[in-house]
VMD Tcl script that builds the backbone (N, CA, C; Angstrom):
set m [mol new atoms 516]
animate dup $m
set s [atomselect $m all]
$s set {name element resname resid chain x y z} {
  {N N UNK 1 A 140.614 97.909 391.448}
  {CA C UNK 1 A 141.983 98.122 391.743}
  {C C UNK 1 A 142.085 98.351 393.340}
  {N N UNK 2 A 143.670 97.444 393.766}
  {CA C UNK 2 A 143.474 97.193 395.482}
  {C C UNK 2 A 144.500 98.986 396.043}
  {N N UNK 3 A 144.350 98.903 397.073}
  {CA C UNK 3 A 144.270 100.071 397.532}
  {C C UNK 3 A 146.253 99.845 397.421}
  {N N UNK 4 A 146.418 98.793 397.306}
  {CA C UNK 4 A 147.797 98.943 396.975}
  {C C UNK 4 A 148.260 99.102 395.473}
  {N N UNK 5 A 147.860 99.211 394.653}
  {CA C UNK 5 A 147.501 99.125 393.629}
  {C C UNK 5 A 147.324 101.502 393.440}
  {N N UNK 6 A 146.813 101.696 393.883}
  {CA C UNK 6 A 146.859 103.117 394.242}
  {C C UNK 6 A 147.710 104.147 394.593}
  {N N UNK 7 A 148.262 103.054 395.997}
  {CA C UNK 7 A 149.402 103.452 396.171}
  {C C UNK 7 A 150.735 103.366 395.488}
  {N N UNK 8 A 150.769 102.328 394.565}
  {CA C UNK 8 A 151.954 102.398 393.455}
  {C C UNK 8 A 151.715 103.164 392.652}
  {N N UNK 9 A 150.100 103.723 391.984}
  {CA C UNK 9 A 150.115 104.588 390.722}
  {C C UNK 9 A 150.325 105.782 391.288}
  {N N UNK 10 A 150.468 106.458 392.785}
  {CA C UNK 10 A 150.487 107.727 392.850}
  {C C UNK 10 A 151.950 108.006 392.979}
  {N N UNK 11 A 152.896 106.688 393.694}
  {CA C UNK 11 A 154.385 106.476 394.348}
  {C C UNK 11 A 154.845 106.699 392.554}
  {N N UNK 12 A 154.561 105.366 391.561}
  {CA C UNK 12 A 155.300 106.008 390.122}
  {C C UNK 12 A 154.925 107.326 389.656}
  {N N UNK 13 A 154.012 108.090 389.572}
  {CA C UNK 13 A 153.687 109.411 389.365}
  {C C UNK 13 A 154.342 110.445 390.002}
  {N N UNK 14 A 154.910 110.311 391.366}
  {CA C UNK 14 A 155.332 111.346 391.853}
  {C C UNK 14 A 157.038 110.669 391.629}
  {N N UNK 15 A 157.495 109.471 391.741}
  {CA C UNK 15 A 158.935 109.165 391.304}
  {C C UNK 15 A 159.527 109.276 390.033}
  {N N UNK 16 A 158.278 109.426 389.144}
  {CA C UNK 16 A 158.650 109.626 387.401}
  {C C UNK 16 A 158.766 110.978 387.758}
  {N N UNK 17 A 157.667 112.017 388.235}
  {CA C UNK 17 A 158.016 113.546 387.672}
  {C C UNK 17 A 158.935 114.176 388.569}
  {N N UNK 18 A 159.541 113.407 389.773}
  {CA C UNK 18 A 160.590 113.772 390.084}
  {C C UNK 18 A 162.263 113.698 389.547}
  {N N UNK 19 A 161.918 112.429 388.787}
  {CA C UNK 19 A 163.040 112.062 387.747}
  {C C UNK 19 A 162.932 113.122 386.479}
  {N N UNK 20 A 161.520 113.436 386.113}
  {CA C UNK 20 A 161.966 114.169 385.006}
  {C C UNK 20 A 162.379 115.841 385.104}
  {N N UNK 21 A 161.546 116.124 386.688}
  {CA C UNK 21 A 162.221 117.494 387.147}
  {C C UNK 21 A 163.755 117.199 387.322}
  {N N UNK 22 A 164.774 116.178 388.160}
  {CA C UNK 22 A 165.848 116.303 387.965}
  {C C UNK 22 A 166.918 116.639 386.593}
  {N N UNK 23 A 166.048 115.841 385.650}
  {CA C UNK 23 A 166.285 115.467 384.232}
  {C C UNK 23 A 166.910 117.094 383.713}
  {N N UNK 24 A 165.513 117.426 383.590}
  {CA C UNK 24 A 165.544 118.938 383.137}
  {C C UNK 24 A 166.328 120.025 383.551}
  {N N UNK 25 A 166.788 119.841 385.246}
  {CA C UNK 25 A 167.371 120.556 385.839}
  {C C UNK 25 A 168.800 120.360 385.343}
  {N N UNK 26 A 169.211 119.298 384.486}
  {CA C UNK 26 A 170.468 118.869 384.392}
  {C C UNK 26 A 170.729 119.342 382.995}
  {N N UNK 27 A 169.485 119.125 382.211}
  {CA C UNK 27 A 169.892 119.435 380.615}
  {C C UNK 27 A 169.537 120.514 380.226}
  {N N UNK 28 A 168.555 121.370 381.037}
  {CA C UNK 28 A 168.273 122.743 380.961}
  {C C UNK 28 A 166.399 122.774 380.344}
  {N N UNK 29 A 166.432 123.950 380.130}
  {CA C UNK 29 A 164.739 123.976 379.704}
  {C C UNK 29 A 164.504 123.508 378.194}
  {N N UNK 30 A 165.541 124.219 377.510}
  {CA C UNK 30 A 165.174 123.509 376.119}
  {C C UNK 30 A 164.413 122.003 375.912}
  {N N UNK 31 A 164.725 121.336 377.035}
  {CA C UNK 31 A 163.849 119.855 377.186}
  {C C UNK 31 A 162.607 120.111 376.712}
  {N N UNK 32 A 161.793 120.707 376.929}
  {CA C UNK 32 A 160.559 120.954 376.580}
  {C C UNK 32 A 160.164 121.957 375.481}
  {N N UNK 33 A 161.117 122.610 375.182}
  {CA C UNK 33 A 160.804 123.452 374.082}
  {C C UNK 33 A 160.679 122.971 372.707}
  {N N UNK 34 A 159.840 123.371 371.978}
  {CA C UNK 34 A 159.277 123.187 371.143}
  {C C UNK 34 A 159.854 123.946 369.497}
  {N N UNK 35 A 160.993 123.636 369.830}
  {CA C UNK 35 A 162.195 124.105 369.001}
  {C C UNK 35 A 162.464 123.819 367.393}
  {N N UNK 36 A 162.734 122.415 367.580}
  {CA C UNK 36 A 162.703 121.843 365.788}
  {C C UNK 36 A 161.809 120.557 366.000}
  {N N UNK 37 A 161.464 120.046 364.747}
  {CA C UNK 37 A 160.961 118.533 364.787}
  {C C UNK 37 A 161.063 117.217 365.717}
  {N N UNK 38 A 162.861 117.418 365.686}
  {CA C UNK 38 A 163.271 116.642 366.947}
  {C C UNK 38 A 162.948 117.275 368.030}
  {N N UNK 39 A 162.854 118.320 368.517}
  {CA C UNK 39 A 162.560 118.429 370.032}
  {C C UNK 39 A 161.173 118.107 370.342}
  {N N UNK 40 A 160.519 118.550 369.014}
  {CA C UNK 40 A 158.278 117.857 369.196}
  {C C UNK 40 A 158.715 115.961 369.269}
  {N N UNK 41 A 159.743 115.853 368.637}
  {CA C UNK 41 A 159.372 114.108 368.645}
  {C C UNK 41 A 159.744 113.611 370.079}
  {N N UNK 42 A 160.736 114.094 370.194}
  {CA C UNK 42 A 161.751 113.986 371.949}
  {C C UNK 42 A 161.119 113.626 373.060}
  {N N UNK 43 A 159.445 115.057 372.910}
  {CA C UNK 43 A 158.483 114.987 373.755}
  {C C UNK 43 A 157.560 114.155 373.412}
  {N N UNK 44 A 157.637 114.077 372.663}
  {CA C UNK 44 A 156.014 113.083 372.540}
  {C C UNK 44 A 156.960 111.383 372.857}
  {N N UNK 45 A 157.910 111.486 372.625}
  {CA C UNK 45 A 158.718 109.979 373.130}
  {C C UNK 45 A 158.685 109.966 374.833}
  {N N UNK 46 A 159.146 111.194 375.423}
  {CA C UNK 46 A 159.002 111.398 376.722}
  {C C UNK 46 A 157.945 111.121 377.216}
  {N N UNK 47 A 156.407 111.814 376.700}
  {CA C UNK 47 A 155.294 111.552 376.884}
  {C C UNK 47 A 154.825 110.140 377.047}
  {N N UNK 48 A 155.072 109.448 376.009}
  {CA C UNK 48 A 154.792 107.849 375.797}
  {C C UNK 48 A 155.429 106.808 377.083}
  {N N UNK 49 A 156.679 107.501 377.338}
  {CA C UNK 49 A 157.425 106.754 378.195}
  {C C UNK 49 A 156.782 106.859 379.749}
  {N N UNK 50 A 156.417 107.902 379.904}
  {CA C UNK 50 A 156.083 108.625 381.246}
  {C C UNK 50 A 154.580 108.016 381.164}
  {N N UNK 51 A 153.674 107.690 380.221}
  {CA C UNK 51 A 152.474 106.516 380.587}
  {C C UNK 51 A 152.507 105.589 380.702}
  {N N UNK 52 A 153.664 104.888 379.744}
  {CA C UNK 52 A 154.156 103.903 380.118}
  {C C UNK 52 A 154.560 103.271 381.581}
  {N N UNK 53 A 155.771 104.041 382.181}
  {CA C UNK 53 A 155.659 103.976 383.613}
  {C C UNK 53 A 154.840 103.957 384.437}
  {N N UNK 54 A 153.868 105.286 384.101}
  {CA C UNK 54 A 153.025 105.103 385.425}
  {C C UNK 54 A 151.672 104.091 385.524}
  {N N UNK 55 A 151.186 103.623 383.700}
  {CA C UNK 55 A 150.221 102.872 383.666}
  {C C UNK 55 A 150.612 101.315 383.580}
  {N N UNK 56 A 152.283 101.066 383.263}
  {CA C UNK 56 A 152.177 99.289 383.266}
  {C C UNK 56 A 153.427 99.303 384.567}
  {N N UNK 57 A 152.612 98.063 385.232}
  {CA C UNK 57 A 153.479 97.797 386.687}
  {C C UNK 57 A 154.636 97.339 386.003}
  {N N UNK 58 A 154.971 96.453 385.208}
  {CA C UNK 58 A 155.771 95.843 384.559}
  {C C UNK 58 A 157.401 96.710 384.588}
  {N N UNK 59 A 157.016 98.002 384.643}
  {CA C UNK 59 A 158.083 98.999 383.714}
  {C C UNK 59 A 158.448 99.466 385.800}
  {N N UNK 60 A 160.202 99.744 385.714}
  {CA C UNK 60 A 160.297 99.915 386.846}
  {C C UNK 60 A 160.697 101.941 386.580}
  {N N UNK 61 A 160.698 102.371 387.733}
  {CA C UNK 61 A 161.494 104.067 387.849}
  {C C UNK 61 A 162.864 104.130 387.297}
  {N N UNK 62 A 163.526 103.372 387.947}
  {CA C UNK 62 A 165.295 102.295 387.327}
  {C C UNK 62 A 165.137 102.596 385.830}
  {N N UNK 63 A 164.412 101.817 385.371}
  {CA C UNK 63 A 164.242 101.923 384.361}
  {C C UNK 63 A 164.025 103.038 383.297}
  {N N UNK 64 A 162.702 103.679 383.656}
  {CA C UNK 64 A 162.011 104.933 383.488}
  {C C UNK 64 A 163.340 106.006 383.431}
  {N N UNK 65 A 163.993 105.975 384.808}
  {CA C UNK 65 A 164.470 107.289 384.728}
  {C C UNK 65 A 165.926 106.928 383.178}
  {N N UNK 66 A 166.360 105.616 383.052}
  {CA C UNK 66 A 167.218 106.075 382.570}
  {C C UNK 66 A 166.859 105.571 380.646}
  {N N UNK 67 A 165.939 105.536 380.507}
  {CA C UNK 67 A 164.910 105.651 378.969}
  {C C UNK 67 A 165.104 107.401 378.667}
  {N N UNK 68 A 164.706 107.909 379.999}
  {CA C UNK 68 A 164.020 109.022 379.925}
  {C C UNK 68 A 165.374 110.265 379.542}
  {N N UNK 69 A 166.311 109.699 380.658}
  {CA C UNK 69 A 167.689 110.151 380.597}
  {C C UNK 69 A 168.419 109.857 379.069}
  {N N UNK 70 A 167.972 108.719 378.479}
  {CA C UNK 70 A 168.934 108.360 377.165}
  {C C UNK 70 A 167.976 109.446 376.066}
  {N N UNK 71 A 166.607 109.281 376.235}
  {CA C UNK 71 A 166.260 110.752 375.519}
  {C C UNK 71 A 166.648 111.623 375.203}
  {N N UNK 72 A 166.611 112.588 376.483}
  {CA C UNK 72 A 166.499 113.777 376.522}
  {C C UNK 72 A 168.446 113.786 376.554}
  {N N UNK 73 A 169.288 113.322 376.868}
  {CA C UNK 73 A 170.446 113.498 376.292}
  {C C UNK 73 A 170.425 113.243 374.869}
  {N N UNK 74 A 169.839 112.182 374.356}
  {CA C UNK 74 A 170.441 112.271 372.387}
  {C C UNK 74 A 169.448 113.256 372.398}
  {N N UNK 75 A 168.623 114.449 372.716}
  {CA C UNK 75 A 168.289 115.235 372.216}
  {C C UNK 75 A 169.153 116.629 372.210}
  {N N UNK 76 A 169.713 116.563 373.485}
  {CA C UNK 76 A 170.572 117.508 374.208}
  {C C UNK 76 A 171.732 117.570 372.591}
  {N N UNK 77 A 172.678 116.077 372.875}
  {CA C UNK 77 A 173.650 115.849 372.062}
  {C C UNK 77 A 173.107 116.298 370.435}
  {N N UNK 78 A 172.532 116.298 370.025}
  {CA C UNK 78 A 171.433 116.383 368.275}
  {C C UNK 78 A 171.342 117.655 368.291}
  {N N UNK 79 A 170.700 118.741 368.882}
  {CA C UNK 79 A 170.676 120.029 369.319}
  {C C UNK 79 A 172.226 120.957 368.834}
  {N N UNK 80 A 173.240 120.085 369.972}
  {CA C UNK 80 A 174.623 120.695 370.106}
  {C C UNK 80 A 175.023 120.647 368.545}
  {N N UNK 81 A 174.890 119.485 367.767}
  {CA C UNK 81 A 175.735 119.098 366.219}
  {C C UNK 81 A 175.139 120.173 365.537}
  {N N UNK 82 A 173.296 119.575 365.622}
  {CA C UNK 82 A 172.903 120.773 364.718}
  {C C UNK 82 A 173.713 122.344 364.602}
  {N N UNK 83 A 173.452 122.290 366.105}
  {CA C UNK 83 A 174.135 123.657 366.109}
  {C C UNK 83 A 175.697 124.608 365.730}
  {N N UNK 84 A 176.371 123.335 365.390}
  {CA C UNK 84 A 177.066 123.198 365.039}
  {C C UNK 84 A 178.184 122.863 364.087}
  {N N UNK 85 A 177.128 121.930 363.109}
  {CA C UNK 85 A 177.633 121.648 361.746}
  {C C UNK 85 A 176.535 121.922 361.084}
  {N N UNK 86 A 176.906 122.905 359.891}
  {CA C UNK 86 A 176.024 123.177 358.690}
  {C C UNK 86 A 175.518 122.187 357.911}
  {N N UNK 87 A 176.398 121.037 358.043}
  {CA C UNK 87 A 175.657 119.638 357.126}
  {C C UNK 87 A 174.402 119.200 357.998}
  {N N UNK 88 A 174.422 118.442 359.052}
  {CA C UNK 88 A 173.543 118.371 360.302}
  {C C UNK 88 A 172.346 119.121 360.039}
  {N N UNK 89 A 172.486 120.771 360.086}
  {CA C UNK 89 A 171.766 121.969 360.433}
  {C C UNK 89 A 170.420 121.488 358.974}
  {N N UNK 90 A 171.586 121.881 357.714}
  {CA C UNK 90 A 170.963 121.343 356.596}
  {C C UNK 90 A 169.891 119.938 356.312}
  {N N UNK 91 A 170.753 118.748 356.758}
  {CA C UNK 91 A 170.004 117.421 356.708}
  {C C UNK 91 A 168.963 117.562 357.657}
  {N N UNK 92 A 168.891 117.463 358.427}
  {CA C UNK 92 A 168.010 117.370 359.674}
  {C C UNK 92 A 166.917 118.059 360.232}
  {N N UNK 93 A 167.177 119.655 360.116}
  {CA C UNK 93 A 165.980 120.462 360.434}
  {C C UNK 93 A 165.104 120.954 358.882}
  {N N UNK 94 A 164.390 121.456 359.585}
  {CA C UNK 94 A 163.218 121.991 358.306}
  {C C UNK 94 A 163.578 123.308 358.474}
  {N N UNK 95 A 163.942 123.726 356.808}
  {CA C UNK 95 A 163.552 125.258 357.099}
  {C C UNK 95 A 162.233 126.250 357.354}
  {N N UNK 96 A 162.379 127.475 357.722}
  {CA C UNK 96 A 161.374 127.931 358.017}
  {C C UNK 96 A 160.656 128.564 356.210}
  {N N UNK 97 A 159.676 128.455 356.178}
  {CA C UNK 97 A 158.805 129.037 354.823}
  {C C UNK 97 A 158.261 130.448 354.902}
  {N N UNK 98 A 158.066 131.048 354.306}
  {CA C UNK 98 A 157.039 132.434 353.879}
  {C C UNK 98 A 156.174 131.953 352.811}
  {N N UNK 99 A 154.908 131.899 354.006}
  {CA C UNK 99 A 153.624 131.506 353.099}
  {C C UNK 99 A 152.895 132.838 352.976}
  {N N UNK 100 A 153.211 134.088 353.495}
  {CA C UNK 100 A 152.608 135.028 352.699}
  {C C UNK 100 A 153.958 136.410 352.677}
  {N N UNK 101 A 153.470 137.277 352.084}
  {CA C UNK 101 A 154.543 138.361 351.687}
  {C C UNK 101 A 153.922 139.228 351.219}
  {N N UNK 102 A 154.183 140.301 352.019}
  {CA C UNK 102 A 153.613 141.811 351.392}
  {C C UNK 102 A 151.945 141.767 350.921}
  {N N UNK 103 A 151.413 141.169 351.830}
  {CA C UNK 103 A 149.474 141.347 351.846}
  {C C UNK 103 A 149.113 140.197 350.942}
  {N N UNK 104 A 150.005 139.334 350.142}
  {CA C UNK 104 A 149.791 138.111 349.192}
  {C C UNK 104 A 149.870 136.993 349.939}
  {N N UNK 105 A 149.175 136.106 349.428}
  {CA C UNK 105 A 149.239 135.182 350.171}
  {C C UNK 105 A 150.294 134.414 348.989}
  {N N UNK 106 A 150.966 133.044 349.174}
  {CA C UNK 106 A 151.761 132.900 348.469}
  {C C UNK 106 A 151.021 131.254 348.490}
  {N N UNK 107 A 149.856 130.827 347.375}
  {CA C UNK 107 A 149.708 129.428 347.190}
  {C C UNK 107 A 150.436 128.138 347.245}
  {N N UNK 108 A 151.115 128.499 346.120}
  {CA C UNK 108 A 151.917 127.381 346.003}
  {C C UNK 108 A 152.980 127.009 346.999}
  {N N UNK 109 A 153.191 127.937 348.089}
  {CA C UNK 109 A 154.095 127.610 349.471}
  {C C UNK 109 A 152.898 127.101 350.643}
  {N N UNK 110 A 152.165 127.749 349.998}
  {CA C UNK 110 A 151.109 126.982 351.541}
  {C C UNK 110 A 150.470 125.574 351.170}
  {N N UNK 111 A 150.643 125.567 350.214}
  {CA C UNK 111 A 150.321 123.928 349.598}
  {C C UNK 111 A 151.449 123.027 349.832}
  {N N UNK 112 A 152.664 123.586 349.580}
  {CA C UNK 112 A 153.908 123.177 349.532}
  {C C UNK 112 A 154.240 122.563 351.271}
  {N N UNK 113 A 153.514 123.797 352.118}
  {CA C UNK 113 A 153.570 123.792 353.446}
  {C C UNK 113 A 152.520 122.409 354.134}
  {N N UNK 114 A 151.436 121.699 353.077}
  {CA C UNK 114 A 150.527 121.297 353.651}
  {C C UNK 114 A 149.637 122.197 354.730}
  {N N UNK 115 A 149.569 123.374 354.389}
  {CA C UNK 115 A 148.569 124.627 355.220}
  {C C UNK 115 A 147.432 125.430 354.303}
  {N N UNK 116 A 146.283 124.934 354.861}
  {CA C UNK 116 A 145.149 125.691 353.709}
  {C C UNK 116 A 144.997 127.338 353.931}
  {N N UNK 117 A 144.640 128.050 353.157}
  {CA C UNK 117 A 144.247 129.103 353.364}
  {C C UNK 117 A 143.049 129.676 354.875}
  {N N UNK 118 A 142.341 128.523 355.607}
  {CA C UNK 118 A 141.923 129.207 356.371}
  {C C UNK 118 A 142.397 129.026 357.409}
  {N N UNK 119 A 143.571 128.554 357.239}
  {CA C UNK 119 A 144.303 128.105 358.641}
  {C C UNK 119 A 145.004 128.956 358.375}
  {N N UNK 120 A 145.765 130.071 357.629}
  {CA C UNK 120 A 146.511 131.101 357.649}
  {C C UNK 120 A 145.565 132.091 358.392}
  {N N UNK 121 A 144.586 132.203 357.806}
  {CA C UNK 121 A 143.818 133.183 358.241}
  {C C UNK 121 A 142.954 133.439 358.984}
  {N N UNK 122 A 143.120 132.157 360.335}
  {CA C UNK 122 A 142.886 131.923 361.741}
  {C C UNK 122 A 143.765 132.276 362.138}
  {N N UNK 123 A 145.451 132.376 361.692}
  {CA C UNK 123 A 146.609 132.998 362.508}
  {C C UNK 123 A 146.797 134.228 362.274}
  {N N UNK 124 A 146.035 135.162 360.916}
  {CA C UNK 124 A 145.942 135.741 360.536}
  {C C UNK 124 A 145.111 136.844 361.981}
  {N N UNK 125 A 144.151 136.631 362.008}
  {CA C UNK 125 A 143.046 137.043 363.113}
  {C C UNK 125 A 143.520 136.943 364.692}
  {N N UNK 126 A 144.228 135.801 364.896}
  {CA C UNK 126 A 145.330 135.893 366.150}
  {C C UNK 126 A 146.046 136.755 366.069}
  {N N UNK 127 A 147.122 137.106 365.179}
  {CA C UNK 127 A 147.921 137.849 365.519}
  {C C UNK 127 A 147.228 139.451 365.155}
  {N N UNK 128 A 145.449 139.633 365.321}
  {CA C UNK 128 A 145.188 141.131 365.035}
  {C C UNK 128 A 145.210 141.678 363.643}
  {N N UNK 129 A 145.215 141.015 362.630}
  {CA C UNK 129 A 145.659 141.221 361.408}
  {C C UNK 129 A 143.990 141.760 361.063}
  {N N UNK 130 A 144.318 143.370 360.366}
  {CA C UNK 130 A 142.993 143.872 360.407}
  {C C UNK 130 A 142.489 143.747 358.742}
  {N N UNK 131 A 143.831 143.834 358.124}
  {CA C UNK 131 A 143.607 143.955 356.706}
  {C C UNK 131 A 145.051 143.185 356.265}
  {N N UNK 132 A 144.955 142.497 355.037}
  {CA C UNK 132 A 145.898 141.569 354.188}
  {C C UNK 132 A 147.090 142.711 354.079}
  {N N UNK 133 A 146.754 144.020 353.731}
  {CA C UNK 133 A 147.716 144.893 353.355}
  {C C UNK 133 A 148.530 145.602 354.459}
  {N N UNK 134 A 148.303 144.844 355.948}
  {CA C UNK 134 A 149.083 145.330 357.001}
  {C C UNK 134 A 150.049 144.464 356.850}
  {N N UNK 135 A 149.819 142.811 356.069}
  {CA C UNK 135 A 150.829 141.738 356.311}
  {C C UNK 135 A 152.327 141.901 355.759}
  {N N UNK 136 A 153.328 142.162 356.704}
  {CA C UNK 136 A 154.476 141.933 355.598}
  {C C UNK 136 A 155.192 140.619 355.130}
  {N N UNK 137 A 155.055 139.477 356.267}
  {CA C UNK 137 A 155.519 138.465 355.914}
  {C C UNK 137 A 154.754 137.199 356.886}
  {N N UNK 138 A 154.197 136.123 356.609}
  {CA C UNK 138 A 153.997 135.040 357.649}
  {C C UNK 138 A 154.708 134.007 357.036}
  {N N UNK 139 A 155.227 133.232 358.665}
  {CA C UNK 139 A 156.325 132.168 357.931}
  {C C UNK 139 A 155.739 131.235 359.371}
  {N N UNK 140 A 156.180 129.771 358.067}
  {CA C UNK 140 A 155.586 128.911 358.417}
  {C C UNK 140 A 156.858 127.985 359.238}
  {N N UNK 141 A 157.032 128.169 360.658}
  {CA C UNK 141 A 158.576 127.802 361.155}
  {C C UNK 141 A 158.746 126.354 361.166}
  {N N UNK 142 A 160.070 126.224 362.092}
  {CA C UNK 142 A 160.482 124.377 361.329}
  {C C UNK 142 A 159.677 123.610 362.560}
  {N N UNK 143 A 159.069 124.880 363.505}
  {CA C UNK 143 A 158.222 123.554 364.358}
  {C C UNK 143 A 156.988 123.919 364.430}
  {N N UNK 144 A 156.375 124.110 363.205}
  {CA C UNK 144 A 155.442 124.123 362.560}
  {C C UNK 144 A 153.922 125.334 362.988}
  {N N UNK 145 A 154.613 125.843 363.943}
  {CA C UNK 145 A 153.961 127.536 364.612}
  {C C UNK 145 A 154.070 128.428 363.382}
  {N N UNK 146 A 152.935 129.079 363.442}
  {CA C UNK 146 A 153.373 130.269 362.232}
  {C C UNK 146 A 153.362 131.761 362.828}
  {N N UNK 147 A 154.411 132.683 362.222}
  {CA C UNK 147 A 154.557 133.671 362.569}
  {C C UNK 147 A 154.171 134.730 361.689}
  {N N UNK 148 A 153.546 135.221 362.346}
  {CA C UNK 148 A 152.869 137.137 361.992}
  {C C UNK 148 A 153.810 137.977 361.982}
  {N N UNK 149 A 154.238 138.637 361.171}
  {CA C UNK 149 A 154.822 139.687 361.046}
  {C C UNK 149 A 154.152 140.907 360.418}
  {N N UNK 150 A 153.218 141.963 360.689}
  {CA C UNK 150 A 152.676 143.212 360.289}
  {C C UNK 150 A 153.001 144.115 360.997}
  {N N UNK 151 A 152.270 145.264 360.251}
  {CA C UNK 151 A 152.675 146.857 361.290}
  {C C UNK 151 A 151.375 147.309 359.898}
  {N N UNK 152 A 150.853 148.850 360.065}
  {CA C UNK 152 A 149.858 149.565 359.192}
  {C C UNK 152 A 150.748 150.304 359.028}
  {N N UNK 153 A 152.405 150.735 359.191}
  {CA C UNK 153 A 152.963 151.596 358.759}
  {C C UNK 153 A 153.541 150.859 357.217}
  {N N UNK 154 A 154.614 151.725 356.450}
  {CA C UNK 154 A 155.405 151.178 355.260}
  {C C UNK 154 A 156.320 150.419 356.347}
  {N N UNK 155 A 156.688 150.100 357.020}
  {CA C UNK 155 A 158.401 149.375 357.445}
  {C C UNK 155 A 158.432 148.164 356.947}
  {N N UNK 156 A 159.463 148.503 356.426}
  {CA C UNK 156 A 159.787 146.642 356.293}
  {C C UNK 156 A 160.493 146.083 357.242}
  {N N UNK 157 A 160.824 144.758 356.713}
  {CA C UNK 157 A 160.766 143.660 357.702}
  {C C UNK 157 A 162.600 143.313 357.337}
  {N N UNK 158 A 163.171 143.650 358.863}
  {CA C UNK 158 A 164.752 143.790 359.130}
  {C C UNK 158 A 165.373 142.277 358.388}
  {N N UNK 159 A 166.123 142.586 357.356}
  {CA C UNK 159 A 166.688 140.847 356.959}
  {C C UNK 159 A 167.235 140.146 357.925}
  {N N UNK 160 A 167.268 140.756 358.903}
  {CA C UNK 160 A 167.864 139.615 360.082}
  {C C UNK 160 A 166.864 138.775 360.144}
  {N N UNK 161 A 165.472 139.547 360.803}
  {CA C UNK 161 A 164.369 138.896 360.527}
  {C C UNK 161 A 164.055 137.174 359.891}
  {N N UNK 162 A 164.563 137.595 358.574}
  {CA C UNK 162 A 164.609 136.190 357.901}
  {C C UNK 162 A 165.922 135.226 357.240}
  {N N UNK 163 A 166.612 135.965 358.281}
  {CA C UNK 163 A 168.026 134.835 358.345}
  {C C UNK 163 A 168.197 133.454 358.012}
  {N N UNK 164 A 167.190 132.743 358.708}
  {CA C UNK 164 A 166.768 130.921 357.933}
  {C C UNK 164 A 165.793 130.831 357.393}
  {N N UNK 165 A 165.028 131.384 356.988}
  {CA C UNK 165 A 164.141 131.445 356.309}
  {C C UNK 165 A 164.230 131.199 355.089}
  {N N UNK 166 A 163.412 130.269 354.132}
  {CA C UNK 166 A 163.556 130.083 352.562}
  {C C UNK 166 A 162.660 131.505 352.156}
  {N N UNK 167 A 163.603 132.350 351.468}
  {CA C UNK 167 A 162.961 133.038 350.643}
  {C C UNK 167 A 163.231 133.485 349.645}
  {N N UNK 168 A 163.653 132.143 348.633}
  {CA C UNK 168 A 164.181 131.962 347.549}
  {C C UNK 168 A 162.618 132.309 346.763}
  {N N UNK 169 A 163.040 132.859 344.875}
  {CA C UNK 169 A 162.019 133.602 344.491}
  {C C UNK 169 A 161.177 134.942 345.450}
  {N N UNK 170 A 161.414 135.606 345.972}
  {CA C UNK 170 A 161.045 136.602 347.071}
  {C C UNK 170 A 161.638 137.561 346.611}
  {N N UNK 171 A 161.483 138.855 346.323}
  {CA C UNK 171 A 162.079 140.126 346.399}
  {C C UNK 171 A 162.310 140.561 347.575}
  {N N UNK 172 A 163.040 140.330 348.311}
  {CA C UNK 172 A 163.408 140.713 349.897}
  {C C UNK 172 A 164.292 141.825 349.986}
}
mol reanalyze $m
mol bondsrecalc $m
mol representation Tube
mol addrep $m
C-alpha cells in the first residue's frame, strides 16, 4: 500500500462519513433506527455501500452519496406510506407477537417466531425477572427485539401497550 492509497482511504472515510451525517440531518434520526425489518435492511444496505466506497477505488464519493441518498430516501418514503396506509402496514410490516403471557411460555408462538426457550429465558434474566409469575407479557417485536413487561404486584398490562400486538387466542 502506497502513501497515496493511504491518503485516498482516509479521504474516502472522511468524505463518506460527512455525506452520511448530512443525509442523517436531512432525513432525521429514524435513518438508523431499527423500528421495522425494512429499517434494518436499509441499515445493512447503507453499511454495504459504505464499505464498497471506502474499500473499492472504482466507486466515487459522488456515486456513493447518490446511492446512500436513494436508499435512505426510499426508506423515508416507505415508512411514511406504511404509517399513512393500513394496507401497506398490514402487508409490509411484521406484527409483534406475544411469546409469554401471565407467567406461561407460549411454546407454539416461540416456535412460530423461531425463538428458543433458552433465548427467552436469557431475555427474562436481562430484564431482571426473578420468577415466571412476575411476567405479564413478553413480546417479540417486529424489529426482532424482545420486550418484557413484568411486575411483582398484580397489575395488569394496559391494553394500549398491546395495541398493535397479535393477541389472538389470548384472553387480554
